[in-house]
DOMAR-153566 format. One record per atom (N, C-alpha, C): x, y, z. Coordinates in steps of 0.001 Angstrom, whole numbers, padded with zeros to 6 digits, always signed. Layout:
BEGIN
XYZ
...
END
This chain:
BEGIN
-109316+062490+054196
-110187+061945+053147
-109447+061972+051818
-109559+060896+051051
-108840+060804+049793
-109465+061723+048755
-108693+062014+047694
-109188+062858+046600
-110395+062211+045948
-110336+060869+045809
-111452+060143+045184
-112727+060309+046004
-112573+060210+047324
-113742+060356+048197
-114291+061772+048148
-113389+062767+048057
-113826+064158+047957
-114628+064390+046678
-114155+063814+045574
-114857+063961+044293
-116242+063343+044378
-116306+062155+044987
-117605+061477+045111
-118561+062297+045954
-118042+062843+047061
-118871+063662+047936
-119381+064897+047207
-118513+065507+046411
-118883+066716+045663
-119980+066408+044646
-119821+065299+043923
-120800+064926+042901
-122162+064645+043519
-122155+063901+044651
-123414+063584+045327
-124105+064862+045790
-123307+065771+046341
-123874+067035+046798
-124435+067848+045660
-123721+067851+044514
-124178+068601+043350
-125486+068038+042820
-125587+066724+042747
-126810+066074+042267
-127969+066396+043198
-127709+066357+044506
-128752+066665+045479
-129239+068104+045318
-128288+069029+045139
-128649+070434+044959
-129468+070627+043696
-129059+069983+042603
-129782+070108+041351
-131188+069540+041489
-131320+068480+042283
-132643+067894+042508
-133562+068869+043216
-133006+069573+044219
-133801+070564+044940
-134194+071700+044013
-133241+072157+043199
-133514+073260+042282
-134597+072880+041283
-134510+071645+040786
-135518+071191+039829
-136887+071136+040459
-136949+070620+041683
-138226+070512+042378
-138826+071887+042634
-137958+072880+042954
-138461+074207+043260
-139039+074886+042041
-138614+074443+040823
-139125+075022+039596
-140192+074138+038949
-140656+073132+039697
-141677+072247+039149
-142954+073045+038883
-143646+072684+037837
-144860+073389+037474
-145937+073175+038530
-146567+074260+038928
-147702+074192+039832
-148959+074410+039008
-149926+073518+039151
-151147+073634+038363
-152347+073789+039284
-153420+074300+038719
-154675+074393+039445
-155805+074214+038439
-156944+073648+038886
-158056+073460+037958
-158665+074791+037551
-159141+074858+036323
-159795+076061+035834
-161259+076061+036246
-161872+077240+036335
-163304+077294+036642
-164127+076772+035464
-165414+076520+035672
-166236+075977+034599
-166682+077033+033598
-166797+076657+032343
-167395+077512+031328
-168911+077351+031403
-169672+078278+030832
-171137+078138+030845
-171625+076817+030270
-171004+076340+029199
-171459+075077+028612
-171186+073914+029553
-170106+074003+030324
-169798+072954+031297
-170881+072920+032374
-171280+074095+032846
-172343+074181+033841
-173655+073617+033296
-173961+073942+032054
-175210+073471+031448
-175205+071957+031288
-174068+071400+030897
-173989+069945+030740
-174204+069241+032079
-173703+069824+033145
-173908+069245+034472
-175388+069282+034827
-176034+070426+034550
-177459+070563+034844
-178288+069521+034098
-177881+069229+032865
-178639+068299+032034
-178196+066854+032214
-177273+066619+033132
-176813+065263+033392
-175778+064766+032395
-175173+065686+031665
-174152+065297+030697
-172783+065140+031342
-171803+064760+030547
-170436+064592+031050
-169713+065930+030997
-169274+066460+032144
-168611+067763+032161
-167140+067669+031768
-166529+068822+031712
-165090+068927+031475
-164349+068182+032576
-163360+067395+032191
-162580+066617+033155
-161397+067453+033653
-161267+067683+034975
-160158+068483+035504
-158780+067970+035095
-158677+066673+034786
-157396+066137+034340
-156972+066775+033029
-157955+067206+032241
-157636+067852+030969
-156949+069194+031207
-157290+069873+032319
-156589+071110+032669
-155094+070833+032820
-154787+069733+033489
-153371+069404+033724
-152639+069107+032418
-153304+068422+031496
-152681+068149+030200
-152258+069467+029543
-153155+070445+029587
-152877+071740+028958
-151779+072482+029708
-151934+072588+031020
-151013+073404+031812
-149589+072876+031774
-149440+071552+031745
-148102+070971+031703
-147483+071048+030316
-148306+071247+029295
-147800+071321+027923
-147386+072739+027529
-147738+073726+028341
-147477+075118+027975
-145977+075430+027983
-145454+075952+026891
-144049+076376+026885
-143905+077698+027636
-142710+078019+028125
-142504+079245+028913
-142963+080513+028201
-142831+080542+026873
-143202+081744+026123
-144682+082104+026277
-145522+081092+026498
-146956+081363+026642
-147320+081826+028048
-146301+081945+028897
-146482+082478+030248
-145723+083786+030399
-145357+084362+029278
-144479+085534+029292
-145128+086725+028590
-144370+087817+028500
-144849+089025+027832
-144904+088853+026314
-144435+087716+025807
-144511+087462+024368
-145937+087170+023903
-146819+086851+024845
-148218+086615+024497
-148809+087927+023987
-149493+087914+022847
-150013+089161+022279
-151030+089856+023181
-151119+091176+023015
-151930+092009+023883
-153412+091643+023855
-153862+090976+022804
-155265+090602+022707
-155743+089731+023848
-154819+089143+024584
-155195+088289+025710
-155926+089096+026791
-155669+090415+026843
-156294+091256+027854
-157815+091325+027693
-158304+091057+026499
-159747+091078+026282
-160447+090068+027197
-159767+088954+027436
-160349+087885+028252
-159745+087805+029643
-158548+088349+029788
-157836+088273+031068
-157029+089559+031266
-157668+090635+031726
-157019+091941+031827
-155714+091958+032619
-155596+091105+033627
-154398+091119+034480
-153381+090051+034082
-153501+089529+032865
-152653+088401+032470
-151179+088657+032750
-150662+089811+032366
-149223+090070+032492
-148784+090302+033939
-149735+090568+034810
-149394+090784+036220
-149537+089505+037043
-150155+088487+036500
-150422+087266+037268
-149175+086392+037389
-149196+085508+038380
-148137+084514+038520
-148321+083409+037496
-147311+082575+037346
-147355+081534+036322
-148465+080517+036564
-148747+080191+037818
-149803+079222+038111
-151152+079729+037619
-151435+081001+037852
-152697+081577+037392
-152732+081691+035872
-151588+081947+035268
-151545+082003+033801
-151847+080627+033211
-151316+079590+033832
-151615+078236+033353
-153108+077943+033471
-153688+078356+034596
-155119+078129+034787
-155933+078896+033748
-155477+080091+033388
-156189+080851+032352
-156172+080100+031031
-154997+079593+030638
-154912+078886+029358
-155745+077609+029395
-155811+076959+030537
-156662+075769+030652
-158115+076163+030425
-158511+077299+031005
-159880+077787+030806
-160093+078166+029337
-159115+078820+028739
-159190+079240+027338
-159448+078040+026428
-158697+076969+026630
-158874+075790+025776
-160181+075056+026110
-160630+075148+027357
-161943+074582+027691
-163024+075325+026905
-162923+076660+026866
-163895+077464+026123
-163829+077155+024629
-162621+076987+024116
-162449+076664+022700
-163034+075299+022384
-162813+074334+023288
-163380+072991+023096
-164901+073024+023197
-165433+073947+024006
-166870+074095+024094
-167452+074606+022796
-166765+075580+022190
-167232+076147+020922
-167037+075190+019760
-165965+074413+019800
-165644+073522+018687
-166375+072185+018763
-166476+071604+019948
-166973+070226+020044
-167969+070011+021169
-168450+071089+021783
-169385+070914+022886
-168804+070129+024044
-167479+070187+024192
-166725+069484+025242
-166746+067959+025082
-167175+067485+023925
-167223+066037+023677
-165916+065587+023017
-165073+064809+023724
-163778+064416+023164
-163877+063452+021989
-165040+062844+021799
-165186+061847+020729
-165855+062408+019471
-165940+063724+019389
-166544+064353+018216
-165658+064149+016989
-166263+063681+015907
-165546+063476+014643
-166485+063876+013517
-166137+064955+012810
-167044+065542+011825
-166354+065674+010471
-167041+065247+009421
-166514+065431+008069
-166671+066882+007669
-165753+067386+006854
-165810+068764+006396
-167111+069035+005669
-167706+070183+005959
-168936+070565+005269
-168624+071302+003964
-167448+071942+003907
-167077+072685+002709
-166670+071736+001586
-166630+072248+000340
-166237+071413-000805
-164906+070695-000614
-163949+071362+000083
-162652+070715+000258
-162755+069494+001153
-163926+069340+001806
-164124+068178+002656
-164096+066881+001876
-164315+066984+000563
-164293+065786-000268
-162875+065295-000500
-161895+066126-000170
-160510+065750-000355
-160086+064713+000674
-158951+064086+000409
-158420+063092+001330
-157336+063727+002187
-157266+063300+003429
-156206+063745+004320
-154890+063164+003809
-153898+064032+003563
-152638+063586+002971
-151853+062659+003891
-152086+062765+005186
-151365+061916+006134
-152059+060576+006318
-153369+060616+006578
-154097+059382+006858
-154601+058687+005604
-154796+059458+004530
-155365+058885+003312
-156872+058742+003395
-157460+059132+004543
-158898+059021+004742
-159577+060345+004398
-160923+060318+004330
-161680+061536+004061
-161371+062567+005147
-161280+063834+004744
-160940+064894+005683
-161999+065024+006768
-161547+065037+008018
-162437+065195+009158
-161792+066157+010156
-162615+066700+011038
-162136+067457+012182
-162503+066638+013409
-161520+066439+014312
-161737+065442+015353
-161315+065903+016752
-162044+065385+017731
-161674+065583+019129
-162123+066908+019709
-161682+067178+020924
-162074+068374+021660
-161810+069657+020886
-160700+069699+020168
-160323+070921+019458
-160479+070805+017946
-161143+069728+017504
-161442+069545+016075
-160172+069678+015213
-159278+068735+015411
-157990+068738+014712
-157989+067716+013589
-156902+067703+012818
-156785+066806+011671
-155455+066056+011729
-155397+064934+011027
-154158+064147+011023
-153009+064924+010397
-153313+065863+009519
-152253+066673+008909
-151481+067450+009961
-152107+067701+011104
-151424+068428+012182
-150287+067611+012791
-150353+066309+012583
-149266+065439+013065
-147947+065865+012427
-147992+066131+011130
-146783+066507+010403
-146462+067982+010581
-147488+068821+010576
-147265+070267+010666
-146718+070696+012015
-147251+070108+013086
-146922+070596+014425
-146290+069551+015335
-146082+068346+014831
-145477+067303+015655
-146424+066729+016680
-147691+066607+016310
-148694+066099+017247
-148640+064577+017343
-149086+064075+018480
-148966+062649+018768
-150192+061874+018268
-150385+061886+016947
-151463+061136+016315
-150856+059992+015505
-151588+058890+015402
-151120+057749+014622
-152242+057318+013677
-152198+057819+012475
-153265+057539+011512
-153314+056066+011121
-152170+055396+011158
-152154+053976+010794
-152926+053144+011804
-152773+053474+013074
-153511+052778+014125
-155000+053122+014050
-155291+054398+013852
-156671+054866+013877
-157473+054422+012654
-156791+054095+011588
-157472+053733+010348
-158443+052561+010539
-158081+051643+011421
-158896+050443+011610
-160024+050641+012631
-160116+051835+013226
-161121+052103+014253
-162280+052926+013702
-163423+052826+014349
-164591+053581+013926
-164381+055070+014210
-165071+055942+013455
-164841+057388+013577
-164909+057946+014988
-165840+057436+015828
-166017+057998+017160
-165421+057123+018263
-164561+056205+017888
-163950+055307+018873
-162971+056098+019750
-163209+056158+021069
-162320+056928+021953
-160893+056400+022002
-160667+055200+021463
-159306+054654+021438
-158452+055315+020361
-159065+056015+019432
-158291+056681+018377
-157318+057679+018995
-156107+057678+018507
-155086+058562+019083
-155458+060026+018944
-156139+060385+017880
-156482+061795+017665
-157619+062248+018582
-158408+061293+019082
-159518+061630+019962
-159125+061637+021435
-158002+061053+021770
-157583+061012+023172
-157298+062435+023657
-157979+062888+024710
-157857+064279+025156
-156422+064767+025338
-155550+063944+025887
-154174+064375+026102
-153499+064722+024779
-153622+063848+023796
-153005+064088+022491
-153627+065300+021808
-154950+065384+021873
-155660+066453+021189
-155347+067818+021796
-155371+067908+023115
-155137+069185+023777
-153674+069618+023680
-152745+068675+023804
-151326+069030+023663
-151044+069524+022254
-151730+068942+021281
-151573+069406+019901
-152108+070826+019767
-153239+071088+020415
-153810+072432+020372
-152869+073476+020935
-152169+073139+022008
-151187+074064+022576
-150091+074356+021559
-149643+073330+020851
-148597+073524+019840
-149075+074422+018704
-150318+074239+018310
-150865+075048+017218
-150965+076512+017629
-151480+076767+018834
-151603+078154+019286
-150233+078770+019521
-149295+077994+020048
-147925+078477+020230
-147346+078929+018887
-147559+078128+017855
-147046+078477+016527
-147669+079785+016033
-148947+079967+016312
-149640+081163+015833
-149174+082426+016548
-149216+082402+017888
-149000+083654+018630
-147543+083914+019009
-146724+082877+019064
-145324+083067+019460
-144392+082979+018255
-144491+081890+017493
-143597+081716+016347
-143917+082705+015229
-145197+082802+014864
-145592+083672+013759
-145960+085085+014215
-146019+085312+015513
-146323+086640+016074
-147666+087172+015591
-148646+086297+015452
-149982+086719+015053
-150808+087049+016296
-151880+087809+016132
-152762+088100+017268
-153456+086838+017762
-153998+086918+018961
-154746+085792+019503
-156021+085567+018698
-156651+086664+018299
-157838+086605+017447
-157463+087122+016067
-157538+086262+015082
-157177+086651+013724
-157899+085774+012716
-158265+086346+011585
-158978+085588+010561
-158083+084538+009898
-156794+084654+010106
-155874+083662+009531
-155501+082585+010548
-156178+082578+011697
-155890+081590+012721
-156448+080223+012368
-156042+079219+013116
-156425+077828+012847
-157904+077584+013092
-158433+078113+014203
-159808+077804+014613
-160759+078935+014250
-161906+078610+013666
-162891+079633+013315
-163455+080363+014535
-163600+079723+015725
-164061+080494+016884
-163108+081611+017307
-161887+081602+016810
-160933+082669+017120
-160804+083660+015973
-161724+083572+014995
-161796+084564+013925
-162749+085653+014405
-162270+086863+014673
-163112+087892+015288
-164353+088237+014474
-165433+088485+015181
-166692+088974+014612
-167484+087930+013829
-167027+086704+013773
-167779+085665+013084
-168760+084990+014026
-169692+084202+013481
-170681+083523+014334
-170044+082546+015313
-168984+081870+014893
-168309+080934+015795
-167611+081669+016936
-167103+082872+016627
-166443+083650+017669
-167427+084030+018773
-168658+084355+018398
-169655+084736+019400
-169932+083571+020361
-169905+082359+019837
-170083+081180+020690
-168908+081069+021651
-167706+081259+021132
-166501+081184+021966
-166507+082276+023026
-166830+083514+022618
-166814+084646+023555
-167777+084420+024710
-168898+083773+024434
-169862+083487+025495
-169266+082534+026526
-168390+081632+026077
-167758+080692+026996
-166626+081320+027806
-166182+082505+027379
-165048+083151+028048
-165482+084125+029138
-166704+083975+029636
-167229+084929+030610
-166961+084557+032068
-166280+083449+032302
-165992+083053+033689
-164545+082606+033867
-163572+083409+033407
-162171+083017+033550
-161754+083039+035011
-160580+082519+035341
-160117+082549+036739
-160205+083955+037326
-160556+084048+038585
-160752+085353+039221
-159502+086213+039167
-158317+085584+039114
-157065+086344+039051
-156993+087215+037808
-157780+086878+036789
-157773+087655+035543
-158375+089039+035733
-159244+089175+036731
-159840+090481+036989
-160832+090925+035939
-161490+089974+035283
-162465+090324+034254
-163816+090575+034902
-164378+091733+034636
-165688+092082+035177
-166764+091658+034188
-167561+090663+034561
-168629+090176+033684
-169916+090013+034481
-170984+089703+033765
-172277+089470+034395
-172541+087975+034587
-171486+087172+034536
-171654+085731+034673
-172261+085385+036032
-173199+084443+036020
-173830+084001+037268
-173098+082824+037896
-172026+082379+037252
-171260+081251+037766
-170335+081716+038878
-170253+080951+039929
-169377+081263+041052
-167929+081177+040602
-167224+082318+040617
-165847+082331+040131
-164887+081558+041027
-165297+081267+042243
-164427+080499+043130
-164601+079005+042912
-165591+078645+042087
-165851+077226+041835
-164904+076683+040786
-164658+075392+040856
-163916+074722+039793
-164935+073893+039019
-164473+073016+038177
-165425+072203+037437
-166180+071287+038380
-167330+070824+037943
-168199+069980+038767
-167452+068747+039262
-166599+068196+038424
-165878+066986+038821
-164980+067244+040027
-164305+068393+040038
-163430+068719+041159
-164253+068929+042421
-165376+069622+042279
-166233+069847+043437
-166734+068529+044017
-167156+067610+043166
-167645+066327+043631
-166557+065555+044373
-165332+065635+043850
-164218+064941+044487
-163956+065523+045869
-164021+066848+045964
-163799+067508+047247
-164897+067144+048233
-166147+067098+047763
-167264+066753+048632
-167147+065339+049160
-166690+064422+048296
-166529+063034+048740
-165473+062940+049829
-164447+063761+049712
-163384+063732+050704
-163818+064276+052051
-164856+065136+052038
-165321+065752+053277
-166441+064948+053927
-166954+063944+053219
-168056+063153+053756
-167571+062229+054869
-168149+062296+056078
-167720+061418+057188
-167938+059964+056841
-167003+059123+057240
-167112+057691+056967
-167541+056960+058227
END
């Protein structure tokens, strides 16, 4: 065999090996269980949390948020966090953001609210529009510049406040931005998970918004080992996942 052929064979083999290695380290995701508000919305015929949103969160998580760098406050909601595998840690964070979205927006991705405080009269420096909090995690266009979020204020300017086509309201953009914001808080700035200087008021300890959030954190993934009085089946996923599974089991 010629030297050229040997080189080609080596390169092909190396690429194949790297492909296998990459596949073996591919992220494994699983749907998070339902929060109490998700269960209530299903009971009332509302739109529940979409399991696809879990995937947006889990795939956006940087390695540091699956490591020992996560502050100890996480044990309040997930006692076994540091002992769990990465797949279960991803599911926990998906549940965490579901609970946060429940406290912030009632799980409604099209929520758009003007500031109630005096500073609400100010204009958003990025969009030039009146300051609002928008989407599942109640974010602002200023986060586009601060955290590199995928919002386009120029496109959204021509749309109505609650138009789901707005880039800031699209769940993928909104939730991925939320991951970046929390990453900046707990990993980059080394702040606690619950702190009065945090971005979201539901994560300010002992406040009224925190009590709403804490109520949603009573049914985390069973791997967390949290002992609560929740009546929700911990082996259940969101209603949407259950319905999909039931349809698959229905004889045709």
